[in-house]
Every structure is written in structure tokens, then in C-alpha cells.
C-alpha positions in Angstrom: 64.5 9.6 28.6 62.4 12.2 30.5 62.6 11.8 34.2 60.2 12.5 37.1 62.4 12.9 40.2 60.6 12.1 43.4 62.2 13.1 46.7 62.0 15.3 49.7 64.9 15.1 52.2 68.2 16.8 52.1 69.9 13.5 51.2 68.3 13.5 47.8 69.4 17.0 46.7 72.9 16.0 45.3 71.2 13.3 43.2 68.6 15.7 41.8 71.3 18.2 40.9 73.5 15.6 39.2 70.7 14.0 37.2 69.4 17.4 36.1 72.7 18.3 34.6 73.0 15.2 32.6 69.4 14.2 31.8 66.1 15.8 31.1 64.1 16.1 34.3 60.5 16.9 33.3 59.3 17.6 36.9 60.0 17.1 40.5 57.6 15.4 42.9 58.0 16.3 46.6 56.0 16.4 49.8 53.9 19.4 50.7 55.5 22.2 52.7 55.6 21.7 56.5 53.9 24.3 58.7 56.2 27.0 60.0 56.7 27.6 63.7 54.0 29.7 65.4 52.0 30.2 62.2 54.9 31.3 60.1 55.3 30.7 56.3 55.2 27.0 55.4 58.7 25.4 54.9 59.3 23.7 51.6 61.3 20.5 51.4 65.0 20.7 50.6 64.3 19.0 47.3 61.7 21.7 46.4 64.2 24.4 47.1 66.8 22.7 44.9 64.3 22.3 42.1 63.4 26.0 42.3 67.1 26.8 41.9 67.3 24.5 38.9 64.2 26.0 37.3 62.3 22.7 37.4 58.5 22.3 37.7 57.5 21.2 41.2 54.6 19.0 42.1 53.7 18.9 45.8 51.7 15.9 47.0 51.6 13.9 50.2 49.0 11.5 48.7 49.4 10.0 45.3 45.7 9.8 44.3 43.9 10.9 41.2 44.9 14.5 41.5 48.6 13.6 41.8 48.5 11.2 38.9 46.8 13.7 36.7 49.4 16.4 37.5 52.3 14.0 36.9 50.8 12.8 33.6 50.8 16.4 32.2 54.6 16.4 32.3 54.9 13.3 30.1 57.8 11.6 31.9 58.7 8.1 30.9 61.1 7.3 33.8 60.7 7.6 37.5 63.7 8.0 39.9 62.8 8.1 43.6 65.1 8.9 46.5 63.8 9.7 50.0 60.3 10.7 49.0 58.7 8.7 51.8 55.6 7.3 50.1 54.8 3.9 48.6 53.8 4.1 45.0 50.7 2.2 43.9 50.1 0.3 40.6 48.1 3.1 39.0 50.9 5.6 39.7 53.6 3.3 38.4 51.6 2.6 35.2 52.2 6.3 34.2 55.7 5.4 33.2 56.7 3.5 30.1 60.3 3.2 31.0 62.1 2.2 34.3 60.8 3.0 37.7 63.8 3.3 40.1 64.5 3.8 43.8 67.7 4.6 45.6 67.9 3.0 49.1 70.8 3.7 51.5 71.6 0.1 52.5 72.7 -3.2 50.9 69.3 -4.7 50.2 67.7 -6.9 51.4 69.3 -5.8 54.7 67.8 -2.8 56.4 64.7 -2.3 54.4 62.4 0.5 55.6 62.7 4.1 56.6 65.9 4.3 58.7 68.6 2.1 57.0 71.4 4.5 57.9 70.6 4.5 61.5 70.1 0.8 61.4 73.6 0.1 60.1 75.0 2.2 63.0 72.8 0.7 65.7 73.8 -2.8 64.6 77.5 -1.9 64.6 78.0 -3.0 61.0 81.5 -2.8 59.6 80.2 -2.0 56.1 77.1 -0.6 54.5 76.1 0.6 51.1 73.6 2.0 48.6 71.3 0.1 46.3 69.7 1.3 43.0 66.6 -0.9 42.6 63.5 -1.3 40.6 60.5 0.1 42.4 58.2 -2.6 43.7 54.7 -2.5 45.1 56.1 -3.9 48.4 58.6 -1.7 50.3 62.2 -2.0 49.1 61.7 -5.5 47.5 62.4 -4.6 43.9 65.2 -6.2 41.8 68.7 -4.6 42.0 70.3 -2.7 39.2 73.5 -1.5 41.1 74.9 -1.6 44.6 77.9 0.2 46.1 79.6 -1.0 49.3 81.7 1.1 51.6 83.3 0.4 55.0 82.1 1.8 58.3 84.8 3.0 60.8 82.6 2.8 63.9 82.5 6.5 64.6 79.9 7.7 62.1 76.8 9.5 63.2 73.5 9.4 61.3 74.3 13.0 60.2 77.8 12.3 58.9 76.8 9.0 57.2 73.8 10.7 55.6 76.1 13.4 54.1 78.5 10.7 52.7 75.6 8.7 51.3 74.1 11.7 49.6 77.2 12.2 47.5 77.7 8.6 46.6 74.1 8.1 45.7 74.3 10.8 43.1 77.2 8.9 41.4 75.3 5.6 41.6 72.2 7.2 40.0 74.1 8.5 37.1 75.8 5.2 36.5 72.5 3.4 36.5 70.8 5.9 34.2 73.7 5.6 31.8 73.3 1.8 31.7 69.7 2.2 30.9 70.4 4.6 28.1 73.1 2.3 26.7 70.8 -0.7 26.9 73.2 -2.6 29.3 71.1 -2.4 32.4 70.7 -5.8 34.1 68.4 -6.3 37.1 68.9 -9.2 39.6 66.5 -10.4 42.3 67.4 -9.7 45.9 69.0 -12.6 47.8 69.7 -13.3 51.4 67.7 -12.6 54.6 65.7 -9.5 54.7 65.8 -7.2 57.8 63.7 -4.2 58.5 64.1 -0.8 60.2 61.5 1.1 62.2 60.4 4.7 61.9 62.4 6.4 64.7 60.5 8.2 67.5 61.3 9.7 70.9 60.6 6.2 72.3 64.0 5.1 70.9 65.9 8.0 72.7 66.2 6.8 76.4 69.7 5.4 77.3 69.7 2.2 79.4 73.0 2.1 81.2 72.6 -1.5 82.0 73.5 -2.2 78.4 77.1 -2.5 77.3 79.1 0.6 76.3 79.4 -0.4 72.6 75.6 -0.6 72.3 75.1 2.8 73.9 77.9 4.3 71.8 76.1 3.1 68.7 72.7 4.4 69.9 74.1 7.9 70.6 75.6 8.1 67.1 72.6 6.6 65.3 70.2 9.1 67.0 72.2 12.2 66.1 70.8 14.5 64.8 67.3 13.2 65.8 65.8 12.2 68.1 69.1 12.3 70.1 69.8 9.9 72.9 69.0 11.0 76.4 68.9 10.1 80.1 67.9 11.8 83.4 70.3 13.8 85.6 68.9 15.2 88.9 65.4 15.0 87.5 66.2 16.8 84.3 66.4 15.4 80.8 70.0 15.2 79.6 70.8 14.8 75.9 74.1 13.1 75.1 74.9 13.6 71.4 78.7 13.1 71.2 80.9 10.2 72.1 84.7 9.6 72.0 86.4 7.2 69.6 85.4 4.2 67.5 83.0 1.7 68.8 85.5 -1.2 68.6 88.0 0.7 70.7 85.8 0.6 73.9 86.9 -1.8 76.6 85.1 -4.3 78.8 85.6 -2.8 82.3 83.3 -3.9 85.1 81.8 -0.7 86.6 78.6 0.6 88.1 76.0 1.3 85.4 75.0 4.9 85.1 77.7 6.2 87.5 79.6 9.3 86.2 83.1 8.1 87.0 85.3 11.0 86.1 86.9 12.6 83.0 89.9 12.1 80.8 91.5 15.0 78.9 91.5 13.1 75.7 88.3 11.0 75.9 85.8 13.2 77.8 83.5 12.2 80.6 83.4 8.5 81.6 80.0 6.9 82.4 79.7 3.3 83.7 77.6 0.8 81.8 76.6 -2.8 82.0 80.0 -3.6 80.4 82.7 -1.0 79.8 83.0 2.7 80.1 81.2 5.1 77.8 83.1 8.3 77.0 80.9 11.2 76.1 82.0 14.5 74.6 78.8 16.6 74.0 75.9 17.1 76.4 72.8 19.3 76.7 70.5 19.8 79.6 66.8 20.4 78.9 66.2 23.9 77.6 69.9 24.7 77.6 72.4 25.0 74.8 74.6 22.1 73.7 78.0 22.0 75.4 81.4 20.3 75.1 82.2 18.1 78.1 84.6 20.6 79.7 82.1 23.4 79.6 79.4 21.1 80.9 81.5 20.1 83.9 82.3 23.7 84.7 78.6 24.6 84.8 77.5 21.4 86.6 80.1 20.7 89.3 78.1 18.0 91.0 78.0 15.9 87.8 81.1 13.9 88.5 80.1 11.1 90.9 76.4 11.4 90.1 74.2 8.6 88.9 72.3 8.9 85.6 69.0 7.2 85.1 
């Protein structure tokens, strides 16, 4: 087995490292470097940086046309393993591989297909999620399943913390799946159940609507951390709220004024009224200011308690 590993994001780095130790990785396919700020040196993907450390050949392509296929073919890989590469593979590209073509997706497929399954699980307040190792399909995330791993969600995860956890677990799942293929015991099964889909996140998802219930806002803030970060308006300024207290299922159902900053609790942080229940926030950041814990924020913004957020 000679593997082409396709990936770009940080979440894929532990999988690349684990696979490279145990199997022959012929090359690594990743996205082209992003432009640096103010004309500085372009920034390679985390996967490219990891491949360089491992001494692996790197192929940089955002489009998988003739040039990309020709470059991949020179490395004579028979197996494709993809994780967070961010492109859909066409039939001509998949025909380059005589062995399995695999994809790692951080949800329990067919639930949360698409680009943001980790954020989707948090936004929908799921009590469990998982990772799926599947056969690549011409349609997004619709391929048959080789392996899936379930794990519980506590209700206090952020997209950042859950991504870090998934990164480690995905590496273990990939090795188990490749081992089964090598042993001839791999069995693929069709996806069953209702498919759901996640969108590409943008700043349009960031505004907080305090007429919603506290649990929904709690989930939104966690799901959008580290990006694009949930935000509202305080005295005409953009206010980012990136930290909340407690687990989502511990929030109450008090009837309060939506958007009103009610006060603070030494253990929970600053209380903000919502359509149902109090949202307790712990980390805030005014536009063009540094991020602060709730105590520091109150000390620097003494009119905040009693104000109304929009």
C-alpha cells in the first residue's frame, strides 16, 4: 500500500503523522499557501508544514485538473486517504488509484454532512457525536462507511476544543481502517438514516439574537469559537463574546428581559437576559481591543452592568 494523503487543516496533522509512521506515504496533497499579511511570505498549510518535517513530497493544488492529476500520477500511489482537504474529487482523479479511496469526516454520517460538522454538533446541542471513515464518493460525504467511532458530548465543548479531540481520535480510526484493508477484513456498509447538512460558516452566522433562549446562544458562542466568534453590539461598538459558563443543560429557564446585562456572579460571570433563561458569559472583547475575562471587562467598562445589548 502506497498512500497519497490529502489534507490541509490542523485537524489532519495527527493523522498524517500516525499514518506516515506505519505506512508508506508516497506524497502529500495540500492546498496552495495563503497570502501573508501585508505582502509577507505566503503561509503554508499546517499539513504542508508537517509533511516537510516528515520529509514527505508535497503537492500544492487548489484545483484538481490535468496538472494536479499529472503530478499525483508521478508518485504512483495506489490508495488515497483524505482528511480536511476541502475539495471534491472528480472521477478522473479517483481513477488514479487502484486501491481504496478514503475520507475521514468528523460526524456520524449521514448526520452533518458538509464543511462544518463539528460546529453543527455543538449548535444542535447534540449529546453525542463521532468520526466516520468512509469511501470517497463523487457526491459530498455520501460514500459507504468502513468505520465509525462515537463519543459523548458534555455540552461545554467549543469548536476549538472538540476539533483538538477529534484530531487525535481520527488518527486512531485511520490506522484501524488501513489495518483492516491490509488484512483483507475491510467491510463497507451503505449510510442509513436521514441525511443532514452543514453550511460554510461566515460572519453572517456571528450576530447574537438575545430573543432566542439561553441554551441556543450558549451553543452558538461555543460553536463559533475560534471563528467567526459570536458578537453583539454594546453602545454602538461590536462586542465579541467567546466564553460562557457551564454546560448547556445546566442553564435555567428564568423569564428576564432579552439583551439586558443583569449583573454578575463570582462563579458564573456576567449574566445577560435572553428570550428564556440567563446566559452567563466569561470572556468578552470590544472591537479593536484585547480579549478579557469578565472581571477585567467590568473594571474597564463600568457602565456595562445594566446596559442593553443589541
